[in-house]
C-alpha positions in Angstrom: -22.0 29.4 13.8 -20.1 26.6 15.4 -16.8 28.1 14.1 -18.2 28.7 10.6 -18.8 32.3 9.5 -21.3 32.7 6.7 -21.7 36.0 4.9 -22.9 37.5 1.7 -20.3 39.3 -0.4 -20.2 41.2 -3.7 -17.9 39.9 -6.5 -15.1 38.7 -4.2 -13.0 37.6 -7.2 -13.3 41.1 -8.8 -14.5 39.7 -12.1 -15.3 42.5 -14.5 -18.7 42.4 -16.2 -20.7 45.0 -18.1 -23.9 43.6 -16.5 -22.9 44.4 -13.0 -21.6 42.6 -9.9 -22.4 39.0 -8.9 -23.5 38.1 -5.3 -21.7 35.2 -3.5 -21.9 33.5 -0.2 -18.6 33.3 1.7 -17.9 30.3 3.9 -15.1 31.3 6.2 -13.4 28.6 8.3 -9.6 28.1 8.0 -9.9 29.7 4.6 -12.6 31.1 2.4 -14.9 29.3 0.0 -17.3 31.1 -2.3 -20.7 30.1 -3.7 -22.3 32.0 -6.6 -26.0 32.5 -5.9 -26.7 33.0 -9.6 -28.8 36.0 -8.9 -29.2 38.8 -11.4 -26.1 41.0 -11.2 -26.5 44.4 -9.5 -24.8 47.8 -9.8 -21.9 48.2 -7.3 -23.6 51.1 -5.6 -26.7 49.0 -4.9 -24.7 46.9 -2.4 -24.7 47.7 1.3 -23.5 44.4 2.7 -25.7 44.9 5.9 -27.3 41.7 7.2 -30.9 41.3 5.9 -30.5 44.5 3.8 -27.5 43.4 1.7 -29.0 45.0 -1.4 -30.3 48.5 -0.7 -33.6 49.9 -1.9 -32.1 51.8 -4.8 -32.2 48.5 -6.7 -35.6 47.5 -8.1 -35.4 43.8 -7.0 -33.8 44.5 -3.6 -36.4 42.7 -1.6 -36.3 39.5 -3.8 -32.5 39.4 -3.6 -32.4 39.9 0.1 -34.9 37.1 0.7 -32.9 34.7 -1.5 -29.6 35.6 0.3 -31.3 35.0 3.8 -32.8 31.7 2.6 -29.5 30.4 1.3 -27.6 31.4 4.4 -30.2 29.5 6.4 -29.7 26.4 4.2 -26.0 26.4 4.9 -26.6 26.8 8.6 -29.0 23.8 8.5 -26.3 21.6 7.0 -23.8 22.8 9.7 -26.4 22.1 12.5 -27.1 18.6 11.1 -23.4 17.7 11.3 -23.0 19.4 14.7 -25.9 17.3 16.2 -24.2 14.1 15.0 -20.7 15.2 16.2 -19.4 14.6 12.6 -16.5 16.4 11.0 -17.5 19.1 8.4 -15.0 21.0 6.4 -15.6 24.2 4.5 -15.1 22.4 1.2 -17.5 19.6 2.2 -20.1 22.1 3.3 -19.9 23.9 0.0 -20.2 20.7 -2.0 -23.2 19.4 0.0 -24.9 22.8 -0.5 -24.2 22.8 -4.3 -25.6 19.3 -4.7 -28.6 19.7 -2.4 -29.7 23.3 -3.2 -28.2 24.1 -6.7 -28.6 20.7 -8.3 -25.0 20.3 -9.1 -23.5 16.8 -9.6 -20.3 16.2 -7.7 -18.8 12.8 -7.5 -19.1 11.2 -4.0 -21.6 13.8 -2.8 -25.4 13.2 -2.7 -26.5 16.2 -0.7 -28.2 14.0 1.9 -26.8 13.8 5.4 -26.5 10.2 6.5 -27.9 9.1 9.8 -25.4 9.0 12.6 -24.8 7.0 15.7 -28.0 8.3 17.4 -30.3 7.4 14.6 -32.1 4.1 14.2 -30.5 1.2 12.5 -33.5 0.8 10.3 -33.1 4.5 9.3 -29.5 3.9 8.3 -30.5 0.9 6.2 -33.1 3.1 4.5 -30.5 5.7 3.9 -28.2 3.1 2.3 -31.0 1.9 0.1 -31.8 5.4 -1.2 -28.5 7.2 -1.2 -25.7 4.9 -0.1 -23.9 1.8 -1.4 -27.1 -0.3 -1.4 -28.7 2.1 -3.9 -26.4 0.8 -6.6 -27.0 -2.8 -6.0 -29.2 -5.1 -8.3 -32.9 -5.1 -7.6 -32.8 -8.6 -6.2 -30.1 -7.7 -3.7 -31.9 -4.5 -2.7 -35.0 -6.6 -1.8 -32.8 -8.5 0.7 -31.8 -5.2 2.4 -35.5 -4.1 2.5 -36.3 -7.3 4.3 -33.4 -6.8 6.6 -34.7 -3.3 7.5 -38.1 -4.8 8.3 -36.6 -7.6 10.4 -34.5 -5.1 12.4 -37.5 -3.0 12.9 -39.5 -6.0 14.2 -36.6 -7.1 16.5 -35.8 -3.7 18.1 -37.5 -0.8 16.4 -35.8 1.8 18.6 -32.3 0.4 18.3 -29.7 3.0 17.1 -26.4 2.5 15.3 -24.5 3.0 18.6 -26.3 -0.1 19.9 -24.9 -2.4 17.2 -22.5 -4.6 19.2 -22.0 -8.3 19.9 -25.0 -8.5 22.2 -27.3 -6.9 19.6 -26.1 -9.3 16.8 -26.5 -12.4 19.0 -30.0 -11.3 20.1 -30.9 -10.6 16.4 -29.8 -14.1 15.5 -32.0 -15.6 18.2 -34.8 -13.5 16.9 -34.3 -14.7 13.3 -34.4 -18.3 14.5 -37.5 -17.8 16.7 -41.1 -18.3 15.8 -41.4 -14.6 15.3 -40.1 -15.0 11.7 -40.7 -17.4 8.9 -37.0 -18.2 8.6 -36.3 -21.9 8.9 -32.7 -22.4 8.0 -29.3 -21.1 9.2 -28.4 -20.3 5.6 -31.1 -17.6 5.5 -30.0 -16.4 9.0 -26.5 -16.1 7.7 -27.6 -14.1 4.7 -29.2 -11.4 6.9 -26.3 -11.3 9.3 -23.9 -10.8 6.4 -26.1 -7.9 5.1 -26.1 -6.3 8.5 -22.3 -6.6 8.6 -22.2 -4.8 5.2 -24.4 -2.0 6.6 -22.3 -1.7 9.7 -19.1 -1.5 7.6 -20.7 1.2 5.4 -21.6 3.2 8.5 -18.0 2.9 9.9 -16.6 4.1 6.6 -19.1 7.0 6.5 -18.1 8.3 9.9 -14.5 7.3 10.3 -15.3 4.8 13.0 -13.1 1.7 13.6 -14.8 -1.4 12.2 -15.1 -3.9 15.0 -14.7 -7.2 13.3 -15.3 -9.1 16.5 -19.0 -8.1 16.5 -19.6 -10.6 13.7 -17.2 -13.4 14.8 -18.0 -16.6 16.7 -21.7 -16.4 16.0 -22.3 -20.1 15.3 -24.0 -19.4 11.9 -22.7 -20.2 8.5 -21.9 -16.6 7.7 -18.9 -16.8 9.9 -17.5 -20.0 8.4 -14.8 -19.7 5.7 -15.2 -21.9 2.6 -13.7 -25.3 3.0 -11.8 -24.8 -0.3 -10.8 -21.7 -2.3 -10.8 -22.7 -6.0 -8.0 -21.0 -7.9 -5.6 -21.8 -10.8 -2.1 -22.8 -9.5 1.2 -21.9 -11.2 1.3 -25.2 -13.2 -2.3 -24.9 -14.4 -1.7 -21.3 -15.3 1.4 -22.2 -17.3 -0.6 -24.9 -19.2 -3.3 -22.4 -20.1 -0.7 -19.8 -21.2 1.1 -22.3 -23.5 -2.0 -23.8 -25.0 -2.2 -23.8 -28.8 -5.4 -23.5 -30.8 -6.4 -24.3 -34.4 -8.3 -21.6 -36.5 -11.5 -23.5 -35.7 -10.8 -23.0 -32.0 -10.7 -19.2 -32.2 -13.5 -18.8 -29.6 -11.6 -21.0 -27.2 -8.5 -18.9 -27.7 -10.4 -15.7 -26.9 -11.9 -17.3 -23.8 -8.4 -18.4 -22.7 -7.0 -15.0 -23.2 -9.8 -13.2 -21.4 -9.6 -15.7 -18.5 -5.9 -15.0 -18.1 -6.7 -11.3 -18.1 -9.1 -12.0 -15.2 -6.3 -13.9 -13.4 -4.0 -10.8 -13.8 -6.5 -8.1 -12.9 -9.0 -9.6 -10.3 -11.9 -8.5 -12.5 -15.2 -10.3 -12.8 -16.0 -11.1 -16.4 -19.1 -8.8 -16.5 -17.1 -5.9 -15.1 -14.4 -6.5 -17.7 -16.7 -6.4 -20.7 -18.6 -3.4 -19.3 -15.4 -1.2 -19.4 -16.0 1.7 -21.9 -13.2 2.8 -24.2 -13.6 6.5 -23.4 -12.9 6.2 -19.7 -11.6 2.7 -19.3 -8.0 3.7 -19.3 -6.3 6.2 -16.9 -5.4 8.7 -19.6 -3.3 10.8 -17.2 -0.8 8.0 -16.9 -1.0 7.1 -20.6 -0.1 10.7 -21.6 3.0 10.5 -19.4 4.0 7.1 -20.8 2.1 5.0 -23.4 3.2 1.9 -21.5 1.6 2.9 -18.3 -1.6 1.1 -18.9 -4.3 1.1 -16.2 -7.8 -0.2 -16.4 -10.4 1.7 -14.4 -14.2 1.5 -14.0 -17.0 0.6 -11.6 -18.0 -2.7 -10.1 -21.6 -3.7 -10.9 -22.0 -5.5 -7.5 -21.2 -2.6 -5.1 -20.7 0.5 -7.3 -17.1 0.9 -6.0 -14.4 2.0 -8.4 -11.4 -0.1 -9.4 -8.0 1.0 -10.6 -5.8 -1.8 -12.0 -2.2 -1.4 -13.4 -1.7 -4.0 -16.2 1.4 -6.2 -16.1 2.9 -7.4 -19.4 0.5 -10.4 -19.8 -2.5 -8.2 -19.3 -1.2 -5.5 -21.6 -0.6 -8.0 -24.4 -4.1 -9.3 -24.2 -5.8 -5.9 -24.1 -3.7 -4.7 -27.1 -4.6 -7.9 -28.9 -8.4 -7.3 -28.8 -8.9 -3.6 -28.2 -10.3 -1.7 -31.1 -10.1 2.1 -31.2 -13.4 3.9 -32.0 -15.6 1.3 -30.3 -17.9 2.0 -27.4 -16.4 -0.7 -25.2 -12.9 -2.0 -24.4 -13.6 -5.2 -26.3 -15.9 -5.5 -29.4 -19.0 -7.6 -29.5 -17.3 -10.4 -31.3 -14.9 -10.8 -28.3 -17.2 -10.0 -25.4 -19.7 -12.9 -25.4 -22.3 -13.5 -22.6 -21.1 -14.7 -19.2 -23.0 -18.0 -19.7 -21.2 -18.8 -23.0 -17.9 -17.7 -21.5 -18.3 -20.2 -18.6 -19.3 -22.9 -21.0 -16.0 -22.4 -22.9 -14.1 -22.4 -19.7 -15.4 -26.0 -19.0 -13.8 -27.1 -22.3 -10.5 -25.4 -21.3 -10.8 -27.1 -17.8 -10.9 -30.5 -19.5 -7.9 -29.7 -21.6 -5.7 -28.9 -18.6 -7.4 -31.6 -16.4 -8.6 -28.9 -13.9 -10.1 -30.8 -11.0 -12.8 -28.3 -10.1 -15.4 -26.1 -11.9 -13.5 -23.4 -13.9 -15.7 -20.3 -13.9 -14.9 -16.7 -14.4 -14.9 -16.2 -10.6 -11.8 -18.4 -10.4 -9.8 -15.8 -12.2 -10.5 -13.3 -9.4 -9.7 -15.8 -6.7 -6.5 -16.7 -8.5 -5.3 -13.1 -8.4 -6.3 -12.8 -4.7 -4.4 -16.0 -3.8 -1.4 -14.8 -5.8 -1.2 -11.3 -4.3 -1.8 -12.6 -0.8 1.2 -14.9 -1.3 3.3 -12.0 -2.6 2.4 -9.8 0.4 1.0 -6.8 -1.5 -0.2 -3.8 0.5 -3.9 -4.2 1.6 -4.8 -0.7 0.4 -3.5 -1.5 -3.1 -5.4 -4.8 -3.1 -8.6 -2.9 -2.2 -8.1 -0.4 -5.0 -7.6 -3.2 -7.6 -10.5 -5.4 -6.3 -12.9 -2.4 -6.2 -13.5 -2.8 -2.4 -14.5 0.2 -0.3 -11.3 2.0 0.5 -12.2 2.6 4.1 -13.0 5.7 6.1 -9.6 7.3 6.4 -8.2 6.2 3.0 -11.3 7.3 1.1 -10.5 11.0 1.4 -7.2 10.5 -0.3 -8.1 7.6 -2.5 -7.8 9.3 -5.9 -4.4 10.7 -4.8 -3.1 7.1 -4.7 -3.6 6.8 -8.5 -0.1 7.9 -9.4 2.9 6.7 -11.3 4.5 5.7 -8.0 1.5 3.5 -7.1 1.5 2.0 -10.6 5.2 1.1 -10.4 4.8 -0.3 -6.8 2.0 -2.6 -7.8 3.7 -3.8 -10.9 6.8 -4.7 -8.9 4.5 -7.4 -7.3 2.3 -8.6 -10.2 4.7 -8.4 -13.2 4.7 -11.7 -15.1 
């Protein structure tokens, strides 16, 4: 079926068992992939292999086994047909994984068993998919409500619009609709909010299907969402040096911890809440550490978008992590170190006064400092995405974990070492 061959086979790996032979489905397309149906094993002589009568009548439960085999072959063909209708690429491995998640309840990272809407499906349907199974499903409740409202607004604007219709004309018309009397929106700030969310949905769709993200669709729209901030607040080299060399009395222990963690943010691009949420058991890349104890990499998941980050630590970051990390704890930093974000920002205000920082020094400034620094150094965009926990993009995503190597570690450190 559409260059896939699906068949039922008996014990293809020749595993010996006193209980009989296991029945598998074979997906044959440029190689074979096998799926164990987890049926009761049968005697070898009970297998005929003939379509619809795979198990012969000599076996007591032949009818039941044959019905299950036919049903599961049909499930595989349904998945193939869904992808064919959407003109989407489907490999044997991907077909197997989708089947295992959808029909056998397995948990496989990056696979949810639900086929995302394609270019011919409604925009509102794709937003709904994102809310239930995609990137938006991992967002905070307040953010999810914005996407629900966006879906309703798109439905009111053009209920029959499909993803292939999402172009410059559609977005400009949508902006006019948001500004019209048809909605209760009375400020361009709110218009910008929904345009930005539509842009996020469009990028997710492009990543999902390997489509070129057309940035121009969301440019020159005459709404605030297209304007860059007048000023990016970051810590310059002189201010960074003042923070690094600052001395503290024993009574200022909390300020010292805050200074250290802020410098860690400046050297890792992490948000404070993402940093203190890193768990000890999986917060380091143990594969690299086993190879060399000095190859320290922080890894985890961003709360905001659910994307993973992978951050090689330079000498400054290593020193800070080693200073506060306690083995045996649940998290990277113990409770006495990891205070609330509110208290952390309050302490940053004190530090800002000490170095005469002209703007508000918040935990977000650390991330912007790293971004400004790496942009100046000319680091590879894909490495920056991996560190920042941004979506790796449609082509790169397939090979994303393969980038987490010693070579990548050394390449990134050659830029960020200080």
